[in-house]
N, C-alpha and C positions, 0 to 999 in steps of 0.2 A: 196750650199752655197759658196760664195768667200770671203777669209779672206784675208785681206790686214794690213800688219804688218808696221806702220810707225815709223820714228825714236823718235819722241816725240808727245806729245799730240796736239801741236801747227800745226805741220806737218800733224798730222790726220786730224784735223779740216779743213786745207786747201786742202787737197786732197778730202775729204768727200764734200767739199762745191765746187770743180771744176767738180765733178761727178753729184752732185745736179744741179748744174747751167745747165748742159749739158743736163740733163732728162728734165728739165723745159723746155730748147728750144727745146728739139725734139718732146715733146707733143705738144707746141704751133706751131710748124711747121707742125705737122702732123694734127691736129685737131682745132686749131684757138685759144685753150684756154688750161691750166693745172689747175689739181685740186691736191692739196698736202695737207699730213697732218703733222704735224710740233709739235715736243716734247720738253719739257723743261729742266731744272734742271742744275746742274753744269757741267755735262758731255756736255753738248750743246753748253758751252759758246765759245769756239774757232771756234766751225764749224758755228756758226751763224753769229760770228764776222767777219769770211773770207766771207760767201755768201752775207751778205748785202752789204760788199766793193767791188764786182766783177762787173765790167761794161759789161752791154748789156744783162742783164736777163731782160726777158719781163713782169716784175712784173704787168703790167697794163693789162695784160691778164691771172693772175694767181687766183686761188680761193683757201683760206687757210682754213684747218679744225684744230680745237683744239683737242688735243689727251686726256687731261683729267684735271680735276679740282677739287678743295676741297669743299665739300657743307658746306655752311655758312661762307666762308671767304670773307669778303669784297675785291672788286678789289683796294682798297687802302693798302693792307696789302703787304709786302714785299715778303710774300711766295705767294701771287695769280699769278696763270700761267696765266689769262688773261693780269695782269699786265708786267709780265715777256715778254710774247708776243708781246706786244704794244711797250715795251721799246727796246727789241733786235731786233724786225724783223718788225712788221705791221707799225708802225709809221716811220721806217727807208724808207723802199720799196713802201709804198702805193700799196697793191695787188688791184685787182678789187674788192674783197670782204673777209672778215675775219669773218667766224661762229665762234663766241665765246661761250664757255660754262657758263652760268652765275651759279657762286655757291650761290647765293643769291636766286634764282628762286626756284621754286618748281621743284624737281630735276627730278621726273617722267616726267613733262611737258615739262622740258629740253632736257631730252633725246629722247622724242618723237619728239620733234620740230628739234633739229639739226640733229637727225638721219635720218628723211625724207629726209632732204636736203643732207646728205651724201651719203644715199643710193640711190640717185636719178640718179648717173651716175658714172661711173669709176672712181676711184682715179690712178693719173698717177705715183706719187712717195710719200712713207712715210718716214719721217725721226723719228727714234725710237733709244731708248738706251736700257739698261737693267739694273736693280737695283740689289743691292747689295744682295737681295733675290732671285734674276732672273726673278724679275716681269716684263713683258712686258705693258707698259701703268702702269696704277694702278689694273692689274689684278695679283694679289700677288697670290701665292700658298697656296692652290691648285687651279689652275685658272680654269674657266669654259669655256672648249673647244666647248662647244655643241651648246652654246646659237647662234642665227643669229641676235638678236637684235643688232644694230649698236653700241649703247652705252647703259649702264648698270650702275647700283646703286652698289658699292662695298664697305665692310669692310675693311680698312687697317689694316695689321697684325702690330705686334709689331716691327720686323725686318724693314719693309718699314718705320713706323714713326721715328725709330732711325736714319735712314738713313738721314731723314729731318732735325733732331737735327745736325746730323754731319757734314752736309753740311752748318750749320748755316743758315737755314731760320727760326727756332724757336728755343726758349732759353731753352725749355725743353720739354719731350715728351708728358705732360700732355696739352700742347700749341698746338700740331699739331691735326688737325681734324680726327676723327675716320673715316668718310665716306668720299666717293668723287664718281664724275661721270668718267666714264673710257671708253674708246672705246673698245669694245670687242674684243678678240682675233681674232675671227672669220672676223670682219671687216677689222682690219689688214692685214690679210691675204688676202683681195680681192684687195690690191694694186698691181698695175702690176709691180711696181719695189720696194723695201724696201732697205733703207740706215742706217747700225745700227752703229751708233756711240758711243764707248765704250773705253775711256781712264780710266787710273788711276789703281793701285794695289789693291784697296779695292774691284774691280768688277772681281778680276783674278780667282777667285772660282767659281763665276756664270758664267763668259764667259766658262769656262772649263766644267762646268756641261751643258750649253746649246750646246755646240759644241760637246762634246765627250761621252756625256751620252745620255740615252734612251729618246725620245720624252714621256714628263709625264706632267700632271698638276702639280706636284711637282717642276717641274723646268718650270716655263711658258715660258720661251724665247726659250727652246728646239724646240719649235712648228715651230722656223724660219726654221729648217733643212726641213722642208717639202715645204718651197715656193721656186718656180721654179728661182726667180731672186732676191735674198738678198746678200747684200755685207756687211760685218763686218769689221769695221774699229777699229783698236787695236794700242796700242803704247806697248813699249816691257814690261811695267808693266801689263797691262790689258792682254797680252798674255802670261804671265810668267809661267802659269802652265799647258800652252798646251804641249802636246807630240810633239815631233819634226815633225812626219810624217801629223800631223795634221797642223801645222804651215807651212809648205811647204817651 
């Protein structure tokens, strides 16, 4: 795992965006198309803003997959990740294809349908974050490291649901859905390259545990230690609990 600590969250987003654009361009040059996974949440704001503003990215040759979505939440809800991705990425860049997870459909069928598309060919680059409870996508602890299903139905733990309230997506924890569709840990790790974007002090303990602790389902993002090409983008706040030797 390569760790990059940028001066602030905006610089973090700009650097991650530059690297993402390069990865997309390299994939298109090598194979004629790129397949990517896009994350959501407050941690991705600066990254997606910078990425969609970059000139020359061959979006017409890019296929985008949705990382996770709440079950039962309409696309009109401000917290809908489908809405988020349309507003902050898809509608801005007009990719060749966007595989949305329909949170209002039959979740098992949605997992199967989009999962078949996802597993049909390798993913070139995945954009992910780390939750306050160290979740990876919506794989809360203890995460399932064994399943090979591309998408799974998960139950969100209290820490995850409280994070959604803290970020302002819902007025109270009672309003946060209890279940979601999530890309599995195994499927995320199949990506050729992973860019993990994690700003903010509230993520510092999760970052420390994910980077310096053992690889364990109790710290889902710790599995990124095993991936051969992961870059972790931090700001001084999210990196604040790392030991000096880890920080490099």
